[in-house]
C-alpha positions in Angstrom: 0.1 -0.4 0.0 1.6 3.5 -1.0 2.7 5.3 2.2 1.2 8.7 2.8 2.4 11.5 0.4 3.7 9.2 -2.2 2.4 9.5 -6.0 0.3 7.0 -7.3 3.0 5.2 -9.3 5.5 4.8 -6.7 3.4 2.4 -4.9 2.5 0.0 -8.1 4.9 -1.7 -10.1 2.4 -3.3 -12.4 0.8 0.4 -12.8 4.6 1.3 -14.3 4.8 -1.8 -16.3 1.4 -1.1 -18.1 2.2 2.5 -19.0 5.6 1.2 -20.5 3.8 -1.1 -22.6 1.3 1.6 -23.4 4.0 3.7 -24.7 6.1 0.9 -26.7 2.5 0.1 -28.5 2.1 3.7 -29.3 5.6 4.0 -31.0 4.5 0.8 -33.1 1.2 2.2 -34.2 2.3 5.6 -35.2 5.0 4.0 -37.3 2.1 2.2 -38.8 0.3 5.3 -39.4 3.1 7.2 -40.7 3.5 4.7 -43.6 -0.3 5.2 -44.7 0.3 8.9 -44.5 3.0 8.7 -47.2 0.9 6.2 -49.4 -2.1 8.7 -49.4 0.1 11.6 -50.0 1.4 9.9 -53.2 -2.1 9.1 -54.1 -3.4 12.4 -53.8 -0.7 13.9 -56.0 -1.5 11.6 -58.8 -5.2 12.2 -58.7 -4.5 16.2 -58.5 -2.3 15.8 -61.5 -4.9 13.9 -63.5 -7.5 16.7 -62.4 -5.1 19.5 -63.3 -4.3 17.8 -67.0 -8.0 17.5 -67.7 -8.6 21.2 -66.8 -5.8 22.1 -69.0 -7.4 20.6 -72.1 -10.8 21.7 -71.3 -9.4 25.3 -70.7 -7.3 25.0 -73.9 -10.3 23.9 -75.9 -12.5 26.6 -74.5 -9.5 29.3 -75.6 -8.9 27.9 -78.9 -13.0 28.0 -79.5 -13.3 31.4 -78.4 -10.4 32.9 -80.2 -10.8 30.6 -83.1 -14.3 32.4 -83.5 -12.6 35.8 -83.2 -10.2 35.0 -85.9 -12.9 33.9 -88.0 -14.7 37.4 -87.6 -11.6 39.2 -88.6 -10.7 36.5 -91.7 -14.3 37.7 -92.9 -13.4 41.4 -92.1 -10.5 40.8 -94.6 -12.8 39.2 -97.3 -15.7 42.3 -97.4 -12.7 44.6 -97.9 -11.0 42.2 -100.4 -14.6 42.2 -102.4 -14.6 46.0 -102.1 -11.6 46.0 -104.8 -10.0 49.1 -102.7 -6.7 50.3 -104.5 -5.8 53.7 -102.1 -6.0 54.3 -98.7 -7.9 57.4 -99.4 -10.4 54.9 -100.8 -10.2 52.5 -97.8 -11.1 55.5 -95.3 -14.0 56.4 -97.7 -15.5 52.7 -98.0 -14.7 51.2 -94.8 -16.1 54.5 -92.8 -19.5 53.6 -94.1 -22.3 52.7 -91.8 -23.3 49.5 -93.5 -19.9 48.0 -92.3 -20.9 49.2 -88.9 -23.7 47.2 -89.1 -22.3 44.3 -90.4 -19.7 44.2 -87.5 -22.2 44.8 -85.0 -24.3 42.0 -86.2 -21.3 39.5 -86.7 -20.1 40.0 -82.8 -23.9 39.9 -81.4 -24.1 36.7 -79.1 -20.4 36.3 -78.5 -19.5 37.9 -75.2 -15.8 37.1 -75.5 -15.7 39.8 -78.0 -15.9 43.4 -76.6 -15.0 45.2 -80.1 -14.2 45.1 -83.5 -12.1 47.9 -85.3 -11.2 49.0 -88.8 -7.8 51.1 -88.8 -6.2 53.1 -91.2 -2.7 52.9 -92.3 -1.7 55.6 -90.2 -3.8 54.2 -86.8 -6.5 56.4 -87.5 -9.9 54.3 -86.3 -12.2 54.3 -89.5 -15.0 52.2 -88.1 -15.5 50.7 -84.3 -18.5 48.7 -83.2 -18.4 50.6 -80.1 -20.9 53.8 -81.3 -21.9 55.3 -84.5 -20.5 57.6 -85.8 -17.0 56.2 -84.5 -15.2 58.5 -82.2 -11.9 59.8 -83.5 -8.9 58.3 -82.3 -5.3 57.0 -83.4 -4.0 53.7 -82.2 -0.6 53.8 -83.7 1.2 53.6 -80.5 -0.8 50.7 -79.5 1.0 47.4 -79.7 -2.2 45.5 -81.5 -1.6 48.1 -84.6 2.3 47.7 -84.8 2.4 43.8 -84.6 -0.5 44.0 -87.4 1.7 46.0 -89.9 5.1 44.3 -89.1 6.4 41.8 -91.4 5.9 37.9 -90.1 4.6 39.2 -86.8 2.1 37.2 -84.4 -1.7 38.2 -84.8 -2.4 38.0 -81.2 -1.6 41.2 -79.1 -0.6 41.7 -75.4 -3.4 42.7 -73.2 -4.1 46.4 -72.8 -6.6 48.7 -71.5 -9.0 50.5 -73.4 -8.8 54.4 -73.7 -12.6 54.9 -73.4 -13.8 51.6 -72.0 -11.0 50.8 -69.6 -11.7 47.2 -70.2 -8.4 44.8 -70.2 -8.6 43.3 -74.0 -6.0 41.6 -76.2 -6.6 41.9 -80.3 -6.6 39.4 -83.2 -5.5 41.7 -85.9 -4.5 41.3 -89.6 -3.3 43.9 -92.3 -4.9 44.9 -95.0 -2.8 45.5 -98.7 -3.7 46.4 -101.9 -3.3 44.4 -105.1 -0.4 46.7 -105.9 1.4 45.8 -102.4 0.1 49.2 -100.6 -0.6 49.2 -97.0 -4.3 50.2 -96.4 -4.9 49.5 -92.8 -5.4 46.8 -90.2 -8.5 45.0 -89.0 -8.5 43.8 -85.4 -11.2 42.0 -83.0 -10.6 42.8 -79.1 -11.1 39.7 -76.7 -12.3 40.6 -73.2 -9.7 39.5 -70.6 -12.6 39.4 -67.9 -14.4 37.2 -69.9 -11.6 34.5 -69.9 -11.1 35.5 -66.2 -14.4 34.9 -65.0 -14.7 31.3 -66.8 -11.0 30.7 -65.4 -12.4 31.7 -61.7 -15.0 28.7 -62.2 -12.3 26.4 -63.3 -10.0 27.0 -60.7 -10.0 24.2 -57.6 -9.0 26.5 -54.8 -8.5 29.6 -53.7 -4.9 29.1 -53.8 -5.1 27.6 -57.5 -5.0 29.6 -60.6 -5.9 29.3 -64.4 -4.4 31.5 -66.8 -3.9 32.3 -70.7 -0.3 33.4 -72.0 1.4 34.3 -75.3 4.1 31.9 -76.6 6.8 34.6 -75.5 5.3 34.4 -72.1 3.1 37.6 -72.1 -0.1 37.2 -69.5 -3.3 37.7 -71.4 -5.9 36.6 -68.8 -6.0 34.9 -65.5 -8.2 34.0 -62.5 -6.1 35.8 -60.1 -7.2 39.1 -59.2 -5.1 42.5 -59.1 -2.5 40.8 -61.6 -0.7 42.8 -64.1 -2.3 41.7 -67.7 -0.1 42.4 -70.6 3.1 41.7 -68.4 6.0 39.3 -69.7 7.6 36.5 -67.5 10.2 34.9 -69.3 11.5 31.3 -69.0 9.2 30.3 -66.5 8.6 26.6 -65.7 5.4 26.2 -67.5 7.1 28.1 -70.7 9.7 25.9 -70.6 7.3 22.6 -70.6 5.7 23.9 -73.5 8.6 24.5 -75.7 10.3 21.3 -74.9 7.1 19.4 -76.0 5.4 18.6 -72.8 2.2 20.4 -73.5 -0.5 18.8 -71.2 1.9 17.1 -68.9 1.2 17.8 -64.9 4.2 18.0 -63.0 4.8 18.8 -59.1 7.1 21.6 -58.1 8.3 23.1 -55.0 9.0 26.6 -54.6 7.2 29.8 -54.8 5.1 29.2 -58.0 4.1 30.5 -60.3 5.8 33.7 -60.3 3.1 36.0 -60.9 0.7 34.4 -58.6 2.9 34.3 -55.4 1.8 30.8 -55.3 2.7 28.4 -52.3 5.6 26.3 -51.2 4.2 23.1 -53.3 2.1 23.0 -56.3 1.0 20.9 -59.2 1.1 22.9 -62.5 0.3 22.0 -66.0 0.6 24.3 -69.5 -1.1 23.4 -72.5 -0.7 24.7 -75.9 -3.5 26.2 -77.9 -3.9 24.3 -81.3 -4.7 27.7 -83.6 -3.0 30.5 -82.1 0.4 31.3 -80.5 -0.6 31.0 -77.0 -1.2 28.2 -74.0 -3.3 28.2 -71.0 -1.6 27.1 -67.8 -3.2 25.4 -64.5 -1.6 25.6 -61.1 -3.4 23.8 -57.9 -2.1 24.9 -54.7 -1.0 22.5 -51.9 -3.9 23.4 -49.7 -6.3 22.3 -52.5 -4.6 19.2 -53.7 -4.0 17.6 -50.4 -7.6 18.2 -49.3 -8.4 14.5 -50.5 -5.5 13.1 -48.8 -6.5 14.9 -45.7 -9.7 13.1 -46.1 -8.5 9.8 -46.1 -6.6 10.2 -43.1 -9.7 9.3 -41.3 -7.9 6.1 -40.9 -5.2 8.2 -38.7 -8.1 9.4 -36.4 -9.5 5.9 -35.9 -6.3 4.6 -34.9 -5.8 7.8 -32.7 -9.0 6.9 -31.2 -7.7 3.3 -30.4 -4.6 4.8 -28.6 -7.1 6.8 -26.3 -8.9 3.4 -25.4 -5.6 1.7 -24.6 -4.3 4.5 -22.5 -7.7 4.7 -20.8 -7.6 0.8 -20.2 -4.0 1.1 -18.8 -5.4 3.9 -16.1 -8.7 1.9 -15.4 -7.5 1.2 -11.6 -6.8 4.9 -10.8 -9.8 5.8 -12.8 -12.1 3.3 -10.7 -11.4 5.6 -7.5 -11.8 8.7 -9.2 -15.0 7.4 -10.4 -16.2 6.5 -7.0 -15.5 9.9 -5.8 -17.2 11.7 -8.7 -20.2 9.3 -8.1 -20.5 10.5 -4.6 -19.8 14.3 -5.2 -22.7 13.8 -7.9 -25.2 12.2 -5.7 -24.5 15.1 -3.3 -25.1 17.8 -5.7 -28.3 15.9 -7.2 -29.5 16.1 -3.5 -29.0 19.9 -3.3 -30.4 20.5 -6.7 -33.6 18.6 -5.7 -34.0 20.9 -2.6 -33.5 23.7 -4.6 -36.1 22.8 -6.8 -38.6 21.5 -4.6 -37.9 24.9 -2.1 -38.4 27.4 -4.9 -41.0 30.3 -4.0 -42.2 31.0 -7.5 -43.4 27.8 -8.7 -45.5 25.0 -7.7 -43.0 21.9 -7.7 -43.3 18.3 -6.5 -41.5 14.8 -7.0 -43.8 12.0 -8.1 -42.8 8.3 -7.9 -43.9 5.8 -10.5 -47.0 4.8 -8.5 -48.1 8.5 -9.0 -47.3 9.4 -5.2 -46.1 12.7 -4.1 -43.2 12.1 -2.5 -41.6 16.0 -2.3 -43.4 18.9 -2.5 -43.1 22.7 -1.9 -45.1 24.8 0.2 -46.9 26.3 -2.6 -47.8 23.1 -3.9 -48.8 22.0 -0.6 -51.2 25.0 0.2 -52.9 24.6 -3.4 -53.3 21.0 -3.7 -53.3 19.7 -0.1 -54.6 20.5 3.3 -51.3 20.7 4.9 -50.7 17.3 6.1 -48.5 14.5 4.6 -51.3 12.0 3.7 -53.3 14.6 1.6 -50.5 15.8 -0.3 -49.4 12.1 -1.1 -52.5 11.5 -2.9 -52.8 15.2 -4.1 -53.0 13.7 -8.1 -56.0 11.7 -7.1 -58.1 14.6 -5.7 -61.5 14.5 -7.2 -61.2 18.5 -7.7 -58.4 18.2 -10.0 -59.6 17.8 -13.7 -57.7 16.5 -16.6 -55.0 14.6 -14.5 -54.9 11.4 -16.7 -52.6 12.5 -19.1 -50.1 13.0 -16.3 -50.6 9.7 -14.7 -49.8 8.3 -18.4 -46.7 10.3 -18.4 -45.7 8.7 -14.8 -46.4 5.4 -16.2 -44.9 5.8 -19.6 -41.2 6.5 -21.0 -41.4 9.7 -22.5 -38.6 12.2 -21.2 -40.5 15.2 -21.1 -44.2 16.4 -21.5 -46.6 19.5 -20.4 -50.2 19.2 -19.3 -53.0 21.4 -18.2 -55.0 20.6 -15.0 -58.2 22.3 -13.6 -58.6 22.4 -10.1 -62.2 23.1 -9.2 -62.7 24.7 -5.8 -65.7 25.8 -3.5 -68.4 28.3 -5.0 -67.7 27.2 -8.6 -64.2 29.0 -9.0 -62.0 27.1 -11.2 -58.2 27.5 -11.3 -56.1 26.5 -14.5 -52.5 24.9 -13.7 -49.8 24.3 -16.1 -47.3 21.5 -15.3 -43.8 20.9 -16.8 -42.8 17.2 -16.3 -39.5 15.5 -16.6 -38.1 11.8 -15.8 -35.2 12.0 -13.4 -33.5 9.2 -11.7 -32.5 10.5 -8.2 -30.3 9.0 -5.6 -33.0 8.9 -2.9 -36.0 8.4 -5.1 -34.7 6.4 -8.1 -37.1 6.6 -11.2 -39.5 9.4 -10.6 -41.0 12.7 -12.5 -40.4 16.1 -11.2 -43.4 18.4 -11.8 -42.9 22.3 -12.1 -46.1 24.1 -12.5 -47.7 27.5 -12.9 -51.2 28.8 -11.9 -52.3 30.2 -15.6 -55.8 31.3 -14.3 -55.0 35.1 -15.0 -53.4 34.5 -18.1 -56.3 32.1 -19.4 -58.8 34.8 -18.4 -56.8 37.2 -20.0 -56.8 35.1 -23.4 -60.6 35.0 -23.3 -60.5 38.7 -22.7 -58.5 39.4 -25.6 -60.7 37.1 -27.7 -63.7 38.9 -26.8 -62.1 42.5 -27.4 -61.3 41.1 -31.0 -64.9 40.1 -31.6 -65.8 43.7 -30.4 -63.4 45.1 -32.5 -64.7 43.2 -35.6 -68.5 44.0 -34.5 -67.4 47.7 -34.7 -65.9 47.2 -38.2 -69.4 45.6 -39.2 -71.6 48.2 -37.8 -71.8 50.0 -40.8 -72.5 47.4 -43.2 -75.4 46.0 -40.9 -77.0 49.3 -40.8 -77.1 49.6 -44.4 -78.5 45.9 -44.6 -81.2 46.7 -41.8 -82.3 49.9 -43.8 -83.2 48.0 -47.0 -85.6 45.7 -45.5 -87.0 48.4 -43.2 -87.9 50.4 -46.3 -89.4 47.6 -48.1 -91.7 47.1 -45.1 -93.0 50.5 -44.7 -93.8 50.7 -48.3 -95.7 47.7 -48.3 -97.4 48.8 -44.9 -97.9 52.1 -46.4 -99.7 50.5 -49.8 -101.8 48.4 -47.7 -102.7 51.0 -45.2 -104.0 53.3 -48.3 -106.1 50.5 -49.8 -107.8 49.7 -46.1 -108.8 53.3 -45.5 -112.6 53.3 -46.1 -112.2 57.0 -47.7 -109.7 58.3 -50.3 -106.9 60.4 -49.1 -108.5 64.3 -49.3 -107.2 66.1 -52.2 -106.2 69.9 -51.9 -108.1 72.3 -54.0 -104.9 73.9 -55.3 -103.7 70.4 -56.5 -104.4 70.7 -60.4 -102.1 67.7 -61.2 -104.1 65.0 -58.8 -105.7 62.2 -61.1 -109.0 60.5 -60.5 -109.4 58.5 -57.1 -108.8 54.8 -57.4 -111.3 52.8 -57.4 -112.7 50.4 -54.5 -111.6 46.9 -54.6 -113.8 43.9 -53.8 -113.3 42.0 -50.6 -111.3 39.3 -52.3 -109.1 41.6 -54.4 -108.6 43.5 -51.2 -107.9 39.9 -49.4 -105.3 39.1 -52.5 -103.8 42.5 -52.4 -103.1 42.2 -48.3 -101.9 38.5 -48.4 -99.2 40.0 -51.2 -98.2 42.9 -49.1 -98.0 40.9 -45.9 -95.7 37.8 -47.7 -93.4 40.8 -48.7 -93.2 42.1 -45.1 -92.7 38.5 -43.8 -89.7 38.0 -46.2 -88.0 41.4 -45.2 -88.6 40.6 -41.6 -86.5 37.1 -42.0 -83.8 39.2 -44.1 -83.6 41.7 -41.0 -83.6 39.0 -38.2 -80.8 37.1 -40.1 -78.7 40.2 -40.3 -79.3 40.8 -36.4 -78.9 37.3 -35.8 -75.1 37.6 -37.5 -74.4 40.6 -35.7 -75.2 38.9 -32.3 -72.8 36.2 -32.7 -70.0 38.5 -32.5 -71.1 39.9 -29.4 -71.4 36.7 -27.4 -69.5 33.2 -26.9 -70.5 30.5 -29.3 -72.9 28.2 -27.4 -74.3 25.8 -30.1 -72.3 23.3 -31.3 -70.5 22.8 -34.9 -72.8 22.4 -37.7 -72.6 21.6 -41.4 -72.1 24.7 -43.7 -70.9 25.8 -47.4 -67.4 27.7 -46.6 -68.9 30.1 -49.9 -71.8 30.9 -47.8 -69.3 32.3 -45.2 -67.5 34.3 -47.8 -70.5 35.8 -49.1 -71.6 36.7 -45.6 -68.5 38.6 -44.9 -68.6 40.5 -47.8 -72.2 41.6 -47.6 -71.1 42.6 -43.7 -68.2 44.7 -45.4 -69.5 45.7 -48.5 -71.0 49.2 -47.6 -67.6 50.5 -46.2 -66.2 49.1 -49.4 -68.6 51.1 -51.5 -68.2 54.1 -49.4 -64.3 53.8 -50.2 -64.5 53.0 -53.8 -62.9 49.8 -53.8 -63.9 46.7 -56.0 -64.5 43.2 -54.4 -64.3 40.3 -56.8 -65.8 36.6 -55.7 -64.1 33.7 -57.4 -66.0 31.2 -55.2 -66.3 28.4 -58.0 -69.4 26.4 -58.5 -68.3 23.4 -56.4 -69.9 23.3 -52.7 -67.1 23.3 -50.2 -68.9 21.9 -47.1 -67.4 21.8 -43.7 -68.0 21.5 -40.0 -67.8 24.2 -37.6 -68.9 27.9 -36.6 -69.7 29.7 -39.8 -70.0 32.9 -38.1 -66.7 32.5 -36.6 -65.5 31.9 -40.0 -67.1 35.2 -41.4 -65.3 36.9 -38.4 -62.0 35.8 -39.6 -62.9 36.9 -43.1 -64.3 40.4 -42.2 -61.0 41.3 -39.7 -58.7 40.5 -43.4 -61.4 42.1 -45.5 -61.3 45.5 -43.0 -57.5 45.3 -43.1 -57.4 45.2 -46.6 -59.9 48.1 -47.1 -57.8 50.5 -44.6 -54.5 49.8 -46.7 -56.2 50.2 -50.2 -58.3 53.2 -48.9 -54.9 55.3 -48.5 -53.9 54.5 -51.9 -54.5 57.1 -54.7 -54.9 54.4 -57.4 -58.4 53.9 -59.3 -58.0 50.1 -59.8 -58.1 49.1 -56.1 -59.5 45.7 -55.6 -59.8 42.9 -53.4 -60.4 39.1 -54.5 -61.9 36.6 -52.3 -61.3 32.9 -54.0 -62.2 29.5 -52.9 -60.8 26.0 -53.5 -60.4 22.6 -52.6 -56.9 20.7 -52.2 -56.3 17.4 -53.6 -56.3 16.3 -49.8 -59.6 17.6 -49.2 -58.4 20.6 -47.2 -60.6 23.8 -48.1 -58.4 27.1 -48.9 -59.8 30.3 -48.8 -57.4 33.4 -50.4 -58.0 37.2 -49.8 -55.7 38.9 -52.0 -55.6 42.5 -52.6 -53.1 45.1 -55.1 -52.0 47.0 -52.5 -48.6 47.8 -51.2 -47.9 44.5 -49.4 -46.6 43.8 -46.2 -43.1 45.1 -45.4 -40.4 42.6 -44.8 -39.5 43.8 -41.3 -42.9 43.2 -39.9 -44.2 40.0 -41.6 -43.0 37.8 -38.8 -44.9 39.9 -36.1 -48.4 40.5 -38.3 -50.4 38.0 -36.1 -48.9 38.9 -32.7 -51.7 40.3 -30.3 -51.4 44.2 -30.1 -49.1 44.6 -32.7 -50.4 47.2 -35.3 -48.9 49.3 -38.3 -51.7 51.8 -38.3 -51.3 55.2 -36.4 -52.1 55.3 -32.4 -55.4 55.3 -32.0 -56.7 53.8 -35.5 -55.9 50.2 -34.7 -55.8 47.7 -31.9 -53.7 45.3 -32.9 -56.2 42.4 -32.1 -58.1 41.5 -35.4 -55.7 39.4 -37.2 -54.6 38.0 -33.6 -57.9 36.7 -32.9 -58.6 35.8 -36.3 -55.3 33.7 -36.3 -56.5 32.0 -32.9 -60.1 30.9 -34.6 -58.6 29.4 -37.6 -55.9 27.4 -35.4 -58.6 25.9 -33.0 -60.4 24.9 -36.2 -57.6 22.8 -36.9 -56.4 25.0 -39.6 -53.8 27.7 -40.4 -53.6 31.4 -41.3 -50.7 32.4 -43.3 -49.5 35.4 -45.2 -48.3 34.2 -48.5 -44.6 35.5 -49.7 -44.6 37.7 -52.7 -44.2 41.1 -54.2 -47.2 43.7 -55.0 -50.2 43.4 -52.6 -50.5 41.2 -49.9 -52.3 37.6 -50.0 -53.9 35.7 -46.7 -54.6 32.5 -46.9 -57.0 30.2 -44.7 -56.7 26.5 -44.6 -59.3 24.5 -43.1 -60.4 20.6 -42.6 -63.5 19.6 -44.7 -64.8 18.2 -41.5 -63.4 20.2 -38.2 -64.5 18.3 -35.3 -64.9 21.3 -32.9 -65.1 24.2 -35.4 -63.2 26.9 -33.8 -65.6 26.9 -30.7 -64.4 29.7 -28.2 
């Protein structure tokens, strides 16, 4: 046994031997890891060489094709001039400066983004015609390399990259000189290739941030590259890539060390390849940096990670004896900590907390839980979940006997005097040192919150009621006017004597003849039937109004969703007409029946239509309209869409549009309850209310089940 004050290794020879064996084993394993790393490295290099060669061939083919197209345009320009039989430079200037050649050149380069400009230049360097603008801007390019090279004998047709004097864009030119049949120099034709076009393509082909693709002229002049901030037109003599091309190794990738390529400031190790173009004095280069081509190698090193994990496991096995002692100490500390946490949970003063065993018995409870659910003695608190006054406890007991880790349950506690408290508990399954498997309850009294929600819902109905008051008044005035007229007519016929006529009334006609008894009965029956119809119409309007001012007590009923849409439109029609806004109905011919409360669906639509009207009323345009449409999805669910052609909902507030008390209207003009209550009604009906994405106008979509069981009753 180790003496006091000694280290653990000093008292255990076997532990020392185990540590020594682990060290030797680690050395052997890492020797094998090193061999695998070397093998993977060579595989990564070979694979990247093949990729570089493939990219070089693809880029070379692209460059040959694009520059070949430009060269064909140059040759066609030479052919145009030959057909004109021009003999002198003056004739060359007059003929080639015509607009028809400007139009022909513009037509030839349309659809070829690699070509920026086509030029016809006189022998002294004056620009005779150019595709930039008509008439051509006066200018002289005698000092530009593209012109000087073209008029020299046996000069290459490909110029170095330079920046345009007018456009500022980097270009290199394919040019040819024009001579008369007598050998007189007439001028030069040239086509400018956009270096940025090639740079964009090369950036897409480059494999990584430290890789590059470039286009060089045979003498090492840089024409285009994927690397930004490079000096285009600069010449790089005797680079490795140029030597590869000159030595016949075009298209062959090599691995090089050192800062390469020189023009890119490349890394210490790179894979490079150069490929010559078939039809022009140029070649393309591809360079892949170390961090890119070694990425597959690093990915394949997962085997090394696995070996490292094995080393860790062996090390853990070697120290199991000491780890066991440490684990025992940690277990004791953890149990003490859990007891402290349990005590802190149970004793919290702001929530009802309790611990329940697998039989549903309360084994720990704080004072707030005892005061609300118990009578103060342990027996009553232990059986608190079986209290007859506690309603909705079945889901809680099912959780206690189940396996789910967490849950939320709502309970109702019916107290004396028909007072009901609403309690919400969060449940979590725990394993405690003293209690074993148990459930921890943390609850809050949400009676006030529930009452506030009901008050908010009622406020929303009152807001909607105020919204439709004008429409209801208009709807009632029509049947009342009809009833009044019918009653006046019947009263006039029932009078025994005709109304006296003033002596000064010269326009009065002869008095109506007196009806027979049967005629009067028929007449009275017709008028009374008309009065009854209008009374029923007024009663229906009043009934619809009353539903918004009280809680829905009747059960859900079967109704046609289109009728709810028509009812909502009727309730808001008066205010829409007053503001000059059109409402279109696209409700289709198919019945859309559902089970629920039709007035509540109308309340939702009235709230949405009211918001749309308020937004459109502030717009000066004349074609303001709102479209209400319905449809049925293939899965049977019903859809109502309310769309307007207003300015739409700003992106910044779209996520808050359904929050209670949130409104974008000026203070005093909106409560922020209409859409919030509508959202709750649709949600309770088993559906959803969403603001659809899009620009120009706002579209609200209501999705409802065809047979909602509870129908949004509140």
